[in-house]
C-alpha positions as CSV (number, residue, x, y, z in Angstrom):
1,M,-14.2,45.2,183.3
2,E,-11.9,48.1,184.6
3,L,-9.3,46.6,183.0
4,T,-11.0,46.8,179.5
5,K,-12.4,50.5,179.7
6,P,-8.6,52.2,179.5
7,A,-7.7,49.8,176.7
8,D,-10.9,51.0,175.0
9,N,-10.3,54.9,175.9
10,F,-6.8,54.4,174.7
11,K,-8.0,53.2,171.2
12,A,-10.2,56.2,170.9
13,D,-7.3,58.5,171.6
14,V,-6.3,59.1,168.0
15,A,-5.8,62.3,166.5
16,H,-8.0,63.4,163.1
17,I,-7.4,65.6,160.4
18,G,-10.6,65.9,158.1
19,K,-10.6,65.9,154.5
20,S,-11.3,69.6,154.1
21,V,-7.8,70.5,156.2
22,L,-4.4,71.1,154.3
23,V,-1.2,71.2,156.1
24,K,2.0,72.5,154.5
25,G,5.2,72.2,156.6
26,E,6.1,69.7,159.5
27,L,3.6,67.7,160.9
28,S,4.8,65.6,164.0
29,G,3.0,64.4,166.9
30,S,3.4,61.8,169.7
31,E,0.0,60.0,169.5
32,D,-1.8,58.1,166.5
33,L,-3.3,60.2,163.7
34,Y,-6.1,59.7,161.2
35,L,-5.3,62.0,157.9
36,D,-8.2,62.2,155.7
37,G,-6.9,65.5,154.2
38,E,-3.8,66.9,152.5
39,V,-0.5,67.1,153.8
40,E,2.6,68.8,151.9
41,G,6.1,68.7,153.7
42,S,7.1,65.6,156.2
43,I,5.0,63.7,158.9
44,Q,7.0,62.3,162.1
45,L,5.2,60.2,164.1
46,R,8.0,58.2,166.0
47,D,6.5,55.5,168.1
48,H,2.8,55.9,166.9
49,S,0.6,55.0,163.7
50,L,-0.7,56.9,160.8
51,I,-3.5,56.0,158.9
52,V,-4.0,57.9,155.5
53,G,-7.8,57.7,154.9
54,P,-9.6,57.1,151.6
55,H,-9.6,61.1,151.0
56,G,-6.2,61.3,152.3
57,R,-3.7,63.0,149.9
58,V,0.0,63.3,151.0
59,R,2.9,64.9,149.4
60,A,5.4,64.1,152.0
61,N,8.1,61.6,153.7
62,I,6.3,59.7,156.3
63,S,8.0,58.1,159.4
64,A,6.0,56.2,161.9
65,R,5.7,52.9,163.8
66,D,2.9,51.6,161.6
67,V,1.7,53.2,158.2
68,V,-1.9,52.0,156.5
69,V,-2.8,54.1,153.1
70,H,-6.0,54.1,151.7
71,G,-5.7,57.2,149.7
72,K,-2.5,58.9,148.1
73,V,0.7,59.1,149.1
74,D,3.7,60.7,147.0
75,G,6.7,60.4,148.9
76,N,8.8,58.1,150.8
77,I,7.5,55.7,153.8
78,R,9.4,54.5,156.7
79,G,7.3,52.5,159.0
80,T,9.7,50.7,162.0
81,E,7.3,48.2,162.2
82,R,4.7,47.8,159.7
83,V,3.6,49.3,156.3
84,E,0.0,48.3,154.7
85,L,-1.4,49.6,151.4
86,K,-5.3,48.8,151.2
87,K,-6.6,48.1,147.8
88,S,-7.6,52.0,147.0
89,A,-4.2,53.0,148.0
90,V,-1.6,54.9,145.4
91,L,2.0,55.2,146.6
92,V,4.7,56.7,144.5
93,G,7.7,56.1,146.4
94,D,10.3,53.9,148.2
95,I,9.0,51.7,151.4
96,S,11.5,50.8,154.4
97,T,10.0,48.6,157.1
98,Q,10.0,45.4,158.9
99,R,6.8,44.2,157.8
100,I,4.7,44.9,154.3
101,I,1.5,43.9,153.3
102,V,-0.2,45.2,149.8
103,E,-3.5,44.1,149.3
104,E,-4.7,42.9,145.4
105,G,-5.3,46.4,143.5
106,A,-3.3,48.8,145.3
107,F,-1.0,50.8,143.0
108,F,2.6,51.2,144.1
109,K,5.9,52.3,142.3
110,G,9.2,52.2,143.9
111,A,11.3,50.2,145.9
112,V,11.0,48.0,149.0
113,D,13.5,48.0,151.9
114,I,12.8,45.1,154.2
115,Q,14.6,45.7,157.5
116,K,15.8,43.1,160.0
117,D,13.9,42.6,163.4
118,A,16.5,43.8,165.9
119,A,15.2,41.0,168.3
120,K,15.8,38.0,166.3
121,P,17.8,38.5,163.1
122,E,18.6,35.0,162.8
123,P,14.8,33.3,162.5
124,K,14.0,36.1,159.9
125,R,16.9,35.5,157.6
126,E,16.2,31.6,158.0
127,M,12.5,32.2,157.1
128,A,13.5,34.6,153.8
129,M,15.9,32.2,152.9
130,A,13.5,29.4,152.8
131,A,11.0,31.4,151.2
132,A,13.5,32.3,148.4
133,A,14.2,28.8,147.9
134,S,10.6,27.5,147.6
135,F,10.1,30.2,145.1
136,S,13.2,30.2,143.2
137,P,12.0,27.5,140.6
138,A,8.9,29.5,139.8
139,S,10.8,32.4,139.3
140,S,12.3,33.3,136.1
141,S,15.3,35.5,137.5
142,S,16.1,32.5,140.5
143,S,19.9,33.7,140.2
144,S,19.0,37.2,141.7
145,A,16.7,35.9,144.1
146,S,19.0,33.8,146.1
147,T,22.2,35.5,145.6
148,G,21.4,38.4,148.3
149,S,20.9,38.5,151.9
150,G,17.8,37.1,153.4
151,S,16.3,40.5,153.5
152,S,17.1,41.9,150.0
153,A,15.5,38.8,148.6
154,Q,12.8,38.7,150.6
155,A,12.2,42.5,149.2
156,S,13.0,41.1,145.6
157,L,10.0,38.4,145.9
158,V,7.8,41.2,147.1
159,E,8.5,43.4,144.3
160,K,8.2,40.7,141.4
161,K,4.8,39.4,142.9
162,Y,3.2,42.4,142.5
């Protein structure tokens, strides 16, 4: 019992910016953040996660470990581990991450750069090449999907799918 209570308290330790709050400038922190207001400038949350709520409006470049977007973002997103665009998301900007999730209905205009996992670079490359090989017969431009490195082939598949 004692082990689960600190974990619950840790999950509850998320900073919250409400929908009536407007931040202009540089926003940085060392804790997870739920943003439902407006931010203009830049957002830096190094080893922490950012959730842009459904009322969130961001005109900034974002850098965080995990980024989940429900609202609107106009700027580039750097998620060191994961970026997720929910069905209500509107993103105009580039994404750089190791893993990406785009729900059906999300609007995304930009480029995707899939980063290699530093701990296991070879298995990821083999999986990306296997995915490129399995999708190339159905792809209209199979030569471009199979000529790049494993990470760019995977990014091409993500861009073509949506």
